[in-house]
C-alpha positions as a Python dict, from the first residue, in 0.01 Angstrom:
ca = {
    (1, 'M'): (0, 0, 0),
    (2, 'N'): (138, 338, -96),
    (3, 'H'): (110, 606, 174),
    (4, 'S'): (220, 967, 151),
    (5, 'S'): (502, 1073, 379),
    (6, 'E'): (259, 1300, 566),
    (7, 'S'): (23, 1023, 682),
    (8, 'K'): (91, 855, 1014),
    (9, 'S'): (146, 481, 1044),
    (10, 'F'): (-133, 256, 1167),
    (11, 'M'): (-168, 158, 1531),
    (12, 'N'): (7, -157, 1644),
    (13, 'P'): (-256, -433, 1601),
    (14, 'Y'): (-167, -596, 1934),
    (15, 'L'): (-213, -267, 2117),
    (16, 'A'): (-538, -208, 1928),
    (17, 'G'): (-659, -553, 2034),
    (18, 'V'): (-576, -489, 2398),
    (19, 'L'): (-751, -150, 2386),
    (20, 'L'): (-1057, -309, 2225),
    (21, 'G'): (-1063, -564, 2506),
    (22, 'V'): (-1045, -285, 2764),
    (23, 'V'): (-1334, -102, 2591),
    (24, 'L'): (-1540, -425, 2582),
    (25, 'F'): (-1470, -488, 2951),
    (26, 'G'): (-1568, -129, 3028),
    (27, 'A'): (-1891, -170, 2831),
    (28, 'Y'): (-1984, -481, 3032),
    (29, 'F'): (-1877, -322, 3360),
    (30, 'L'): (-2056, 11, 3309),
    (31, 'T'): (-2366, -90, 3111),
    (32, 'G'): (-2404, -463, 3169),
    (33, 'T'): (-2401, -530, 2794),
    (34, 'G'): (-2139, -579, 2526),
    (35, 'L'): (-2067, -407, 2196),
    (36, 'G'): (-2237, -442, 1859),
    (37, 'A'): (-2343, -231, 1564),
    (38, 'S'): (-2632, -392, 1376),
    (39, 'G'): (-2883, -291, 1643),
    (40, 'G'): (-2795, 75, 1593),
    (41, 'M'): (-2834, 50, 1219),
    (42, 'A'): (-3166, -132, 1262),
    (43, 'R'): (-3288, 146, 1489),
    (44, 'L'): (-3186, 412, 1236),
    (45, 'V'): (-3383, 226, 965),
    (46, 'V'): (-3686, 188, 1192),
    (47, 'A'): (-3672, 560, 1270),
    (48, 'G'): (-3704, 624, 895),
    (49, 'Q'): (-3988, 373, 867),
    (50, 'D'): (-4164, 539, 1160),
    (51, 'L'): (-4152, 874, 977),
    (52, 'V'): (-4293, 730, 653),
    (53, 'A'): (-4531, 458, 776),
    (54, 'P'): (-4596, 485, 1150),
    (55, 'R'): (-4909, 265, 1132),
    (56, 'H'): (-4700, -17, 984),
    (57, 'V'): (-4442, 15, 1260),
    (58, 'D'): (-4720, 1, 1523),
    (59, 'R'): (-4845, -333, 1382),
    (60, 'V'): (-4524, -537, 1333),
    (61, 'G'): (-4401, -715, 1647),
    (62, 'H'): (-4027, -644, 1654),
    (63, 'L'): (-4080, -291, 1519),
    (64, 'V'): (-4329, -212, 1797),
    (65, 'E'): (-4060, -293, 2055),
    (66, 'M'): (-3825, -37, 1897),
    (67, 'A'): (-4065, 236, 1784),
    (68, 'G'): (-4424, 152, 1870),
    (69, 'G'): (-4653, 430, 1987),
    (70, 'E'): (-4457, 718, 2136),
    (71, 'T'): (-4134, 518, 2169),
    (72, 'N'): (-3838, 686, 2000),
    (73, 'P'): (-3619, 423, 1827),
    (74, 'L'): (-3318, 656, 1848),
    (75, 'D'): (-3339, 673, 2229),
    (76, 'H'): (-3105, 376, 2283),
    (77, 'W'): (-2734, 346, 2367),
    (78, 'V'): (-2653, 137, 2057),
    (79, 'V'): (-2750, 428, 1828),
    (80, 'F'): (-2481, 639, 1993),
    (81, 'V'): (-2227, 358, 1955),
    (82, 'T'): (-2308, 343, 1582),
    (83, 'L'): (-2283, 720, 1536),
    (84, 'G'): (-1966, 732, 1746),
    (85, 'T'): (-1808, 462, 1530),
    (86, 'L'): (-1882, 660, 1214),
    (87, 'L'): (-1761, 990, 1361),
    (88, 'G'): (-1457, 827, 1521),
    (89, 'G'): (-1352, 665, 1193),
    (90, 'F'): (-1398, 991, 1006),
    (91, 'G'): (-1209, 1186, 1270),
    (92, 'S'): (-923, 936, 1278),
    (93, 'A'): (-887, 945, 898),
    (94, 'L'): (-896, 1325, 903),
    (95, 'L'): (-637, 1358, 1182),
    (96, 'N'): (-402, 1102, 1025),
    (97, 'K'): (-434, 1251, 675),
    (98, 'R'): (-592, 937, 526),
    (99, 'L'): (-926, 1092, 434),
    (100, 'R'): (-995, 1072, 62),
    (101, 'V'): (-1285, 977, -159),
    (102, 'E'): (-1194, 671, -363),
    (103, 'T'): (-1323, 331, -465),
    (104, 'Q'): (-1075, 55, -393),
    (105, 'K'): (-1099, -229, -641),
    (106, 'G'): (-903, -492, -826),
    (107, 'P'): (-766, -433, -1176),
    (108, 'R'): (-1022, -659, -1350),
    (109, 'I'): (-1335, -495, -1212),
    (110, 'S'): (-1511, -169, -1295),
    (111, 'V'): (-1600, 89, -1033),
    (112, 'R'): (-1969, 24, -1101),
    (113, 'T'): (-1931, -353, -1051),
    (114, 'R'): (-1736, -290, -730),
    (115, 'W'): (-2019, -76, -596),
    (116, 'V'): (-2283, -332, -696),
    (117, 'M'): (-2086, -609, -522),
    (118, 'A'): (-2037, -391, -212),
    (119, 'V'): (-2408, -307, -189),
    (120, 'L'): (-2512, -671, -240),
    (121, 'G'): (-2260, -783, 21),
    (122, 'G'): (-2387, -521, 265),
    (123, 'I'): (-2746, -631, 214),
    (124, 'L'): (-2653, -996, 271),
    (125, 'M'): (-2450, -911, 582),
    (126, 'G'): (-2733, -695, 720),
    (127, 'Y'): (-2987, -971, 660),
    (128, 'G'): (-2753, -1228, 813),
    (129, 'A'): (-2694, -1007, 1116),
    (130, 'R'): (-3065, -973, 1180),
    (131, 'M'): (-3121, -1347, 1125),
    (132, 'A'): (-2832, -1434, 1359),
    (133, 'R'): (-2960, -1180, 1613),
    (134, 'G'): (-2633, -990, 1606),
    (135, 'C'): (-2362, -862, 1379),
    (136, 'T'): (-2009, -995, 1363),
    (137, 'S'): (-1889, -737, 1613),
    (138, 'G'): (-2162, -822, 1861),
    (139, 'Q'): (-2134, -1196, 1806),
    (140, 'A'): (-1754, -1219, 1795),
    (141, 'L'): (-1661, -960, 2056),
    (142, 'S'): (-1945, -968, 2304),
    (143, 'G'): (-2069, -1323, 2256),
    (144, 'G'): (-1720, -1467, 2214),
    (145, 'A'): (-1596, -1288, 2525),
    (146, 'V'): (-1861, -1457, 2739),
    (147, 'L'): (-1794, -1792, 2565),
    (148, 'S'): (-2138, -1814, 2405),
    (149, 'V'): (-2151, -2136, 2203),
    (150, 'G'): (-2384, -1974, 1948),
    (151, 'S'): (-2143, -1686, 1894),
    (152, 'W'): (-1848, -1917, 1844),
    (153, 'A'): (-2050, -2130, 1599),
    (154, 'F'): (-2153, -1812, 1416),
    (155, 'M'): (-1793, -1693, 1381),
    (156, 'F'): (-1671, -2033, 1256),
    (157, 'A'): (-1953, -2022, 999),
    (158, 'V'): (-1856, -1666, 896),
    (159, 'F'): (-1495, -1766, 838),
    (160, 'A'): (-1591, -2087, 654),
    (161, 'G'): (-1837, -1896, 437),
    (162, 'G'): (-1580, -1625, 371),
    (163, 'Y'): (-1318, -1874, 258),
    (164, 'A'): (-1571, -2059, 39),
    (165, 'L'): (-1693, -1738, -125),
    (166, 'A'): (-1342, -1594, -166),
    (167, 'Y'): (-1256, -1862, -421),
    (168, 'S'): (-1545, -1763, -646),
    (169, 'V'): (-1485, -1386, -629),
    (170, 'R'): (-1104, -1383, -622),
    (171, 'R'): (-1086, -1266, -985),
    (172, 'L'): (-1242, -937, -875),
    (173, 'W'): (-929, -856, -673),
    (174, 'T'): (-636, -1006, -868),
}
């Protein structure tokens, strides 16, 4: 990877891992719950649905829990974790002079195809996160930290699926 001389090097991955563990411990200690991101995204989507079709939201079971009646779906800690992740990533890129608008892709793929693949992958990951009742961060970090068998099975399945799919899409990157 080619970096300009002005950009700072990345954080040591071992230090980053230790700091992530400290943050996860702090989350459990202070709030009684772990970390995850798909719940925040789901709440942002439900907030949009509640603006457009509030009667629909008031009739569907899992939507009622998040936004039924006078309940505000954005009034939850996980929304702030999601927004903080976005702002923190943006701020880090800005401070370390890595902020630029670009589409990273392999040499045999067009920018349009890269975007289509990224959107399809995001949709599949979002659907899988809702079906698994947690995203990879929530399952791997929070569930794995408390030795949840379901979280460990989920992560093994994610890695197996990733390796199986990588073979069929490798031409997009080489």
